[in-house]
C-alpha positions as CSV (number, residue, x, y, z in Angstrom):
1,M,-14.3,-7.6,16.5
2,F,-17.4,-7.1,14.7
3,R,-20.1,-8.8,16.0
4,G,-24.3,-8.5,15.8
5,A,-26.2,-8.1,12.7
6,T,-27.4,-4.4,12.1
7,A,-30.1,-3.5,9.5
8,I,-28.9,-0.5,7.0
9,N,-29.7,1.2,3.6
10,M,-28.6,1.4,0.8
11,D,-29.1,4.2,-1.6
12,A,-29.6,4.7,-5.3
13,K,-26.6,5.1,-6.3
14,G,-25.2,1.6,-4.2
15,R,-24.1,3.4,-1.2
16,I,-24.0,1.8,1.9
17,A,-23.1,3.6,5.1
18,I,-20.9,1.8,8.2
19,P,-22.8,2.0,11.2
20,A,-20.9,4.6,13.3
21,K,-20.3,2.4,15.9
22,Y,-17.8,0.2,13.8
23,R,-16.0,3.8,12.1
24,S,-13.3,3.9,14.2
25,R,-12.4,0.5,14.3
26,F,-12.0,0.7,10.5
27,H,-10.3,3.9,11.2
28,D,-7.6,2.2,13.3
29,A,-7.4,-1.4,11.7
30,C,-7.3,-0.4,8.5
31,A,-7.0,3.9,7.4
32,N,-10.6,2.8,6.3
33,Q,-9.3,0.7,3.4
34,I,-11.4,-2.5,2.5
35,V,-11.8,-4.8,0.6
36,V,-15.1,-6.7,-0.5
37,T,-15.7,-10.1,-2.4
38,I,-18.2,-12.7,-2.9
39,D,-19.1,-15.4,-0.2
40,L,-19.0,-19.0,-2.2
41,F,-21.3,-20.2,-0.1
42,D,-24.1,-18.2,0.9
43,P,-25.9,-15.1,-1.7
44,C,-23.8,-12.5,0.4
45,L,-20.7,-10.4,0.0
46,L,-17.2,-10.3,2.0
47,L,-16.0,-7.2,3.5
48,F,-12.8,-7.2,4.8
49,P,-10.5,-4.4,6.7
50,L,-7.5,-4.5,4.2
51,P,-5.0,-6.2,6.3
52,Q,-7.5,-9.3,7.2
53,W,-7.9,-9.2,3.1
54,E,-4.0,-9.5,2.8
55,Q,-3.9,-12.3,4.9
56,L,-6.3,-14.3,2.7
57,E,-4.7,-13.7,-0.1
58,T,-1.5,-14.6,0.9
59,T,-3.0,-17.9,2.0
60,L,-4.8,-17.6,-1.6
61,D,-1.2,-17.2,-3.0
62,T,0.0,-20.9,-1.6
63,F,-3.1,-22.8,-3.8
64,S,-2.1,-24.5,-7.1
65,N,-2.5,-23.3,-10.3
66,T,-3.2,-27.1,-11.7
67,D,-5.7,-28.4,-9.3
68,P,-9.0,-27.6,-10.2
69,N,-10.9,-27.1,-7.0
70,Q,-8.0,-24.6,-5.9
71,R,-8.2,-22.5,-8.9
72,R,-12.2,-22.0,-9.0
73,I,-12.0,-20.8,-5.1
74,K,-9.1,-18.1,-6.3
75,R,-10.8,-16.8,-9.4
76,M,-13.8,-16.6,-7.3
77,L,-12.2,-14.4,-4.6
78,L,-9.6,-13.0,-6.4
79,G,-11.7,-11.8,-9.3
80,H,-14.6,-10.3,-7.4
81,A,-12.3,-8.5,-5.1
82,S,-12.7,-4.8,-5.4
83,E,-10.9,-2.4,-3.2
84,H,-12.6,0.4,-1.6
85,E,-11.7,3.4,1.4
86,I,-14.8,4.1,3.1
87,D,-15.6,7.9,3.2
88,G,-15.9,10.9,5.3
89,N,-19.3,9.7,5.1
90,G,-18.7,6.4,6.5
91,R,-20.0,4.4,2.9
92,I,-18.7,2.7,0.8
93,L,-20.3,2.4,-3.4
94,L,-20.9,-1.4,-3.9
95,P,-20.0,-2.1,-7.5
96,P,-22.8,-3.4,-9.5
97,V,-21.9,-6.7,-10.1
98,L,-21.4,-7.8,-6.1
99,R,-24.7,-5.7,-5.8
100,E,-26.5,-8.7,-8.0
101,Y,-24.3,-11.6,-7.3
102,A,-26.0,-11.1,-3.3
103,H,-29.0,-9.5,-4.9
104,L,-28.9,-6.3,-2.6
105,E,-31.4,-3.9,-2.8
106,K,-32.4,-1.3,-0.5
107,E,-32.7,-3.1,3.1
108,V,-29.7,-4.5,3.1
109,L,-27.9,-6.2,7.1
110,L,-24.4,-6.2,8.0
111,A,-23.6,-9.2,9.7
112,G,-20.2,-9.0,11.9
113,Q,-18.2,-12.5,11.5
114,G,-15.5,-11.7,14.0
115,K,-12.7,-9.8,12.0
116,T,-14.7,-9.2,9.2
117,F,-18.5,-8.7,7.5
118,Q,-21.0,-10.3,5.5
119,I,-23.1,-8.0,3.3
120,W,-27.2,-9.4,2.9
121,N,-30.1,-9.1,1.0
122,E,-31.8,-8.8,4.6
123,S,-34.6,-10.8,3.6
124,N,-32.8,-13.4,2.6
125,W,-30.1,-13.2,5.6
126,H,-33.8,-13.6,7.9
127,K,-34.2,-17.1,5.6
128,K,-30.8,-18.3,6.6
129,I,-31.2,-17.6,9.8
130,E,-34.6,-19.6,9.7
131,E,-32.8,-22.4,7.7
132,D,-29.7,-22.4,9.8
133,V,-31.9,-22.8,13.2
134,A,-33.9,-25.4,11.8
135,A,-30.6,-27.3,10.6
136,L,-29.2,-27.1,14.3
137,G,-32.9,-28.5,15.6
138,E,-32.8,-31.6,13.0
139,G,-30.2,-33.5,15.6
140,P,-27.1,-34.0,17.3
141,L,-24.4,-31.3,16.4
142,D,-21.6,-32.2,14.8
143,T,-19.2,-30.3,16.7
144,E,-16.1,-33.0,15.6
145,N,-14.5,-30.1,13.7
146,L,-15.7,-27.0,15.9
147,P,-13.0,-25.6,18.9
148,D,-14.5,-26.1,22.0
149,L,-17.4,-23.2,22.7
150,A,-17.0,-23.6,26.9
151,F,-19.4,-21.1,27.6
């Protein structure tokens, strides 16, 4: 399970280092094989351990090739998918097209999302969190489509 938000730096070549506390999880879950693609809803990237990506690919394989929206989703996710192996130093190289999409610069934020991570430009992450807090404070939370969050 990947949780929490961790500020990291991207080097001049476009490499980021996976925080040490997650490296053994990647090694155990996917032998350091990952896939990075774009997020369809936010200006960030999605980092999947290979088994989670393969589950998503199985779902995408069921999408219609004649439905325009399903074709768009497949084109965006699969067309931007980039396979990587986490190197011996815990790093991955993010391709320029993905870095540009997410506006990634030196200061990057890795946000755990359970079985995956989001990779954000750090300042965009903070803006998004402010927007999310404001949106949640605007009125009653629509919980109809949410699972029961018993605390």
